[in-house]
C-alpha positions, 0 to 999 in steps of 0.5 A, a space after each residue: 114800719 111806714 115812714 111819715 114822709 118820703 123824699 123821692 129822687 130821680 136820676 143820680 147826679 154825678 160825680 156828686 148829687 147835691 139834691 141826694 145830699 139835701 135829702 140826706 141832711 133834711 132826713 136826719 133833721 126830720 128824724 130829730 123831730 121824731 118824723 120818720 122819712 125815707 129816701 127813694 129813687 126812681 131809677 128810670 135811666 137804668 131800668 127804663 121808664 116802664 119798669 121803673 114806674 111799675 116798680 114805683 107803683 108797687 113800692 108806693 102802695 106802702 105810702 098810702 096817706 104818707 107825704 111823698 115830696 118828689 125832688 124836681 130838676 129837669 135833668 133828674 127826670 130827663 137826659 136832655 131836659 125835656 121832663 115830661 114823664 115826670 108827670 107819670 110819676 106824680 099820677 102814679 103817686 096820686 093813684 096809690 093814695 100818696 099825699 103828694 108834694 114837689 120840691 122845686 130845686 129848679 124853679 125857672 126853666 132853662 135859658 138859651 136862644 137856639 130853637 132847641 132851648 126855646 122848645 125846651 123852655 116851653 116843655 119845662 114850663 108846661 111840666 112845672 105848671 102841671 106839677 104845681 096844679 097836681 101836688 097837694 103842696 109845692 116847696 120852692 127853694 127861692 121866694 115865691 115873689 121871684 118866681 116868674 111863672 107862678 100865678 097862684 101861690 095857695 098851694 106853695 111854700 118857700 123853704 131855702 136850701 141849706 149847705 150840705 155840710 156837717 155842722 162840725 168837722 173832725 178834720 185838721 188842717 195844716 197851720 195857715 199863714 196868719 199874715 195872709 187873707 184866705 179867699 175860698 172859692 167852692 166850685 167852678 162851672 164847666 164850659 165857657 162860663 167857668 172860663 168867664 168865672 176864672 177871669 172874674 176871680 183873677 181880675 178881683 184878686 189882682 185888683 186887691 193885691 195891687 192895692 196892698 192885700 196879702 192874699 191866698 186863694 183856695 179854690 176847691 170842689 167841683 171843677 176847681 182842679 180842672 181849672 187850676 192851669 187856667 187860673 195859675 196862668 191868669 194870676 201869673 205875676 200876681 203876688 198871692 199864695 195858690 192852692 187847688 183841690 178837687 171834689 172833697 168829702 163834706 167834712 173837708 169842705 167844711 173845714 176849708 170854708 172855716 179856715 178861710 176868711 171869706 168866700 168868693 161866689 161868682 157862679 151866677 147870682 147868689 140866692 136861696 137855692 145855691 147850696 155852694 154859696 150858702 155853705 159860706 154862710 153855714 160856716 159863719 163866713 163873709 161871702 162876696 157874691 153877685 146880686 140877681 133876680 133871686 137875691 132876696 131875704 133871707 140871703 140878704 140878712 146874712 153876711 153877704 156883700 152884694 156886687 152888680 154882675 160884670 163889675 170886676 172892680 166892685 168885685 175887687 174892691 169887695 176882696 180888698 176891704 174883706 182883707 184890710 178891714 177886720 172889724 167889717 170882716 167880723 161883722 159880716 161873719 156875725 150876721 152869717 152865724 145869725 142867718 145860719 141859725 135862723 133860716 139855713 140850718 137844717 133844724 130850721 129847715 125841717 121846722 118849715 116842712 113840719 109847719 108846711 105839712 101841718 104836722 107836729 114834731 
């Protein structure tokens, strides 16, 4: 039986594919509204573009009149971020009679000042603009007000991402020390950016402990285990407990966050497309994060302490208050629980899709 809608992926990301997980959680939530969905992939990196597009053409003949939402990130459709060939995919879908939608997980072109960066940015902007014009419906994961390159929003809508986590977790962890305030860090970036993040994390924790906070750091997820030596070195002599884990199954990620008292997110400014930051909100926790151009409602409705970028003193003060003011921590947790239910739960996200497609579940 044909699906009501198709969620179409490009190249698989490794070691974890957050966009694929997004599609899986969305598909389940749509199913609870009696909407059948299918997840498909254009494996151009394995089969080559010619064979992959031809295979898509044959498959898409069964999708005539159905919604097909292509999931866009630049690197899902190009090895080096020049995603021009994704336009062939959109043409193929249109030619076979599908109702074409695009979900922009990358909402802005890549930054950089090198000649290749400038060229890549120009290509990405041209491609995204053509995708927006070609699609019957475009879904942006941030507020349309903060997307720099959109001039008309008549065919676009804003739907935030949710956390790629189960709502409940069966994983049981050992008893934690009730005298310590546990700060969770979910994921650390690679390269020089990750070194900067480690420095910011260490400075904030050192500031708070020097002023009486009793802390425990639990860093886990992508890049965390690789940064253990670096963070331990930067936190040498700081009286706090340290724990590191690598990539964890989703239920263990949920347990780790729920067992923490707050999340510290320094992987760039927080926004409605940063699933690793929304994970803290989804688990009903306060989140300490940087504000930026994409920091807008409904993120601001959650229990988020917003900090100016590159202000490690303010970051440390936020950690200190979280650790020493239980009523403030509880207030933030309540706000996160409410925001999760209203905006970031997969039920709420599925409802937004149903509304945007003009369907009734």
